[in-house]
C-alpha positions in Angstrom: 19.4 -14.1 -14.8 16.0 -15.3 -16.1 13.0 -13.6 -14.5 11.7 -17.0 -13.4 15.0 -17.6 -11.5 14.8 -14.3 -9.9 11.2 -14.8 -8.8 12.1 -18.3 -7.4 14.7 -16.6 -5.1 12.1 -14.0 -4.0 9.5 -16.7 -3.2 12.0 -18.7 -1.3 12.8 -15.6 0.8 9.2 -15.1 1.9 7.3 -17.1 4.5 5.7 -20.0 2.7 2.1 -19.5 1.7 -0.7 -21.6 3.2 -1.3 -24.1 0.3 -4.9 -24.6 1.4 -5.8 -21.0 0.6 -6.1 -19.4 -2.8 -3.5 -16.8 -3.5 -3.5 -13.8 -5.8 0.3 -13.9 -6.0 2.2 -14.9 -9.1 3.0 -13.9 -12.7 0.0 -11.9 -14.0 1.3 -11.5 -17.6 4.4 -11.8 -19.7 7.1 -14.4 -20.4 9.1 -15.1 -17.2 11.7 -17.2 -19.2 13.3 -14.1 -20.7 16.4 -12.5 -19.2 15.7 -9.8 -16.6 16.9 -6.4 -17.6 15.7 -4.6 -14.5 13.2 -4.8 -11.7 10.6 -2.2 -10.8 8.7 -2.3 -7.5 5.5 -0.4 -7.2 2.2 -0.5 -5.3 0.1 -0.7 -8.5 1.1 -1.5 -12.0 -0.8 1.3 -13.7 -0.3 2.2 -17.3 1.9 5.1 -16.3 4.2 2.8 -14.3 4.4 0.3 -17.2 5.4 3.1 -19.6 8.0 4.4 -17.2 9.5 0.9 -16.7 9.6 0.4 -20.4 11.3 3.8 -20.9 14.0 2.7 -18.4 14.4 -0.6 -20.2 13.2 -2.7 -17.2 11.2 -5.7 -18.0 9.9 -7.0 -14.6 7.4 -5.1 -12.5 6.7 -6.5 -9.0 3.4 -5.0 -8.0 1.5 -5.2 -4.8 -2.0 -4.5 -6.0 -4.0 -5.8 -9.0 -3.1 -5.0 -12.6 -6.5 -5.8 -14.1 -9.1 -4.1 -11.7 -10.0 -7.3 -9.9 -8.7 -8.8 -6.6 -7.7 -12.0 -8.4 -6.6 -10.4 -11.6 -9.1 -12.5 -13.5 -9.7 -11.1 -17.0 -12.5 -13.3 -18.5 -15.0 -10.6 -17.7 -12.9 -7.9 -19.4 -12.3 -9.3 -22.8 -14.6 -6.7 -24.5 -13.5 -3.9 -22.2 -11.7 -1.1 -24.0 -9.5 -0.1 -21.1 -8.4 -3.6 -20.5 -7.7 -4.1 -24.2 -5.5 -1.0 -24.3 -3.6 -1.9 -21.2 -3.0 -5.5 -22.4 -1.8 -4.1 -25.7 0.7 -1.9 -23.9 2.0 -4.8 -21.9 2.3 -7.0 -25.0 4.1 -4.2 -26.9 6.6 -3.6 -24.0 7.1 -7.3 -23.3 7.0 -6.6 -19.6 6.4 -9.3 -17.0 4.1 -8.3 -14.2 4.4 -10.3 -11.0 2.1 -9.7 -8.1 3.5 -9.9 -4.6 0.6 -9.4 -2.2 -0.1 -12.3 0.1 3.6 -13.1 0.6 4.4 -9.6 1.7 1.5 -9.5 4.1 2.2 -13.0 5.3 5.7 -12.3 6.5 6.3 -11.5 10.2 6.4 -8.6 10.6 4.1 -7.7 7.7 6.4 -6.7 4.9 4.2 -3.7 3.8 3.5 -2.2 7.1 6.9 -2.7 8.6 8.3 -0.9 5.6 5.9 2.0 6.2 6.8 2.2 9.8 10.5 2.3 9.0 9.9 5.0 6.4 8.0 7.1 9.0 10.9 6.5 11.5 8.4 5.5 14.1 10.0 2.2 15.3 10.9 3.7 18.7 7.3 4.9 19.3 5.8 1.5 18.5 3.5 -0.1 21.1 2.9 -3.2 19.0 4.1 -4.1 15.5 3.6 -7.2 13.4 0.8 -8.6 15.6 -2.4 -10.0 14.1 -4.6 -7.2 15.5 -6.3 -4.8 13.1 -3.5 -2.3 13.1 -0.4 -0.9 14.7 -0.3 1.4 17.8 2.1 4.2 18.5 2.8 6.6 21.4 4.3 9.7 19.8 5.7 12.7 21.6 2.9 15.3 21.9 2.3 16.8 18.5 -0.7 18.0 16.4 -2.8 16.3 13.8 -1.5 18.8 11.2 2.1 18.0 12.0 1.6 14.3 11.8 -0.2 14.8 8.5 2.7 16.8 7.1 5.2 14.1 8.1 3.0 11.3 6.6 2.5 13.2 3.3 6.3 13.8 3.0 6.9 10.1 3.7 4.3 9.1 1.1 5.5 11.7 -1.5 2.0 13.1 -1.8 0.8 16.7 -1.8 -2.3 16.5 0.4 -4.4 14.3 2.7 -8.2 14.3 3.4 -8.9 14.8 7.1 -11.7 14.2 9.6 -11.4 16.2 12.8 -9.4 19.3 14.0 -5.9 19.8 12.5 -4.8 21.7 15.6 -5.8 18.9 18.0 -2.9 17.7 20.1 -2.3 13.9 19.9 0.1 11.2 21.2 -1.9 8.0 20.7 -1.8 7.2 16.9 -2.9 4.1 15.1 -2.1 2.9 11.6 -5.0 0.6 10.5 -5.9 -1.6 7.7 -8.8 -0.8 5.4 -12.4 0.1 6.3 -14.5 -1.4 3.5 -18.0 -1.4 4.8 -18.0 -5.0 5.9 -18.3 -6.6 9.3 -14.5 -6.3 9.6 -15.0 -2.6 10.2 -16.3 -3.5 13.6 -12.7 -4.7 14.4 -11.4 -1.4 13.2 -13.8 0.6 15.5 -12.8 -1.7 18.3 -9.2 -1.0 17.6 -9.8 2.8 17.9 -11.8 2.3 21.2 -9.5 -0.2 22.9 -6.4 1.9 22.4 -8.2 5.2 23.0 -6.8 6.1 19.6 -6.7 9.9 19.1 -5.5 9.9 15.5 -6.2 7.1 13.0 -4.4 6.5 9.8 -6.2 3.9 7.7 -5.8 2.8 4.1 -9.3 3.9 3.2 -12.5 4.6 4.9 -16.3 4.2 4.6 -18.4 7.2 5.5 -21.1 5.2 7.2 -18.9 3.1 9.5 -15.6 4.8 10.7 -16.5 8.1 9.2 -19.7 8.4 11.2 -18.0 7.1 14.3 -15.3 9.8 14.2 -17.9 12.5 13.4 -20.1 11.4 16.3 -17.0 11.2 18.7 -16.2 14.8 18.0 -19.8 16.0 18.3 -19.9 14.3 21.7 -16.7 15.8 23.0 -14.6 12.7 22.5 -11.9 14.3 20.3 -10.6 12.1 17.5 -9.2 12.5 13.9 -8.6 10.5 10.8 -6.0 11.0 8.1 -7.6 9.4 5.0 -4.5 8.8 3.0 -5.9 6.2 0.6 -5.1 2.5 0.0 -2.2 2.9 -2.4 -0.6 5.7 -0.5 -0.6 3.8 2.8 1.1 0.8 1.3 3.4 2.4 -1.2 6.3 3.0 1.3 6.3 -0.7 1.8 7.1 -1.3 -1.9 9.6 1.5 -1.8 11.3 -0.3 1.1 11.2 -3.5 -0.9 13.4 -1.9 -3.5 16.1 -1.5 -0.8 16.1 -5.1 0.4 15.4 -6.9 -2.8 19.0 -6.8 -4.2 20.2 -8.7 -1.1 17.7 -11.5 -2.0 18.2 -11.7 -5.8 21.8 -10.6 -6.2 23.3 -7.8 -8.3 22.6 -9.1 -11.8 19.6 -6.9 -12.4 19.1 -3.3 -11.2 16.2 -2.6 -8.9 14.2 0.6 -8.6 11.0 1.9 -7.1 8.4 3.7 -9.2 5.6 5.5 -7.3 2.1 4.7 -8.7 1.2 8.0 -7.1 -1.7 9.7 -5.4 -5.0 8.6 -7.0 -6.7 12.0 -6.3 -6.2 15.7 -6.9 -8.1 18.5 -5.1 -10.2 21.2 -6.6 -10.4 24.0 -4.0 -13.6 26.1 -4.3 -13.3 27.6 -0.8 -12.2 31.1 -2.0 -15.0 31.5 -4.6 
C-alpha cells in the first residue's frame, strides 16, 4: 500500500477538520507515493526516533508534535540553521515520510490523545468527566497519596522521574489531568479548573512558574493543600500515541506493520542533595 493511500484511510477515520481553520496536520516531509514498509507512531519525531525507525526499515512516522521546532512546521526561518540542516539531511538520507497528526487526534470525541492516556492509566472507572470541552479531565480516585499516583503515572509514561510541587505524602482523591499552562490568558481557565473541582492533585502537560506554580505554592502556604505532578508536554501525550499504535491496524489494514517508538523524557536529573 502506498503511504498516501494509508494516510487517506487515516484521515477518513478521524472527525473531519473545520475547513475554515488552518491546520498543522499533513505530510511534513518525504514522498508519500512510495510503498509503505512500516508505520511508527510517536509523540515527537526527534532525530533519535527517525534513526530508530530507519534501523527497523519503517518509512512512515506519524508524529503528534512538530518536527521542525515550530508549531506549523514552517522552515523558511531555519534554512541557515545547522540543527535543521542536519535533521533534514537525516530525513532525506533515510527517505522517511513524516506525517503530523495533531488537530485530528485532538478533534475526535473523545479526544484521541487524552482518551488514550486515560485508558493507559486504567482510570476509566474513576472518571467524573471525559471528552468534554473543559480545560481538563476530572477523576475521583480511591484515597491514595501524591507519591503513589506519581509512581503509577511514571510507570504508565515509561519515565524515571517527575517534578513535583507539594507534599508527596499528602492524601488525595480529587485528581485532574489538565492541558498546558503556557503563561497566556488561557492559564486562567486552568486555575479555574483547579478551583471549581477543588482539585487536590493536578497533572498538566507543562507549567509556568508565575501562574499555576505560584498558585499552588500559595495554596500550600495558606493551608489549602494542593500538589502538581509536572510530567512535561511530551510525556503527558505520549501514551495517546502509544494507544494509536494499537488501533491503527484496524483502520489501515494489515499490509504494513505498526509500532510505537517513545520519543522519551526530555529531562534528566542531577541530584546535588547529598553533597
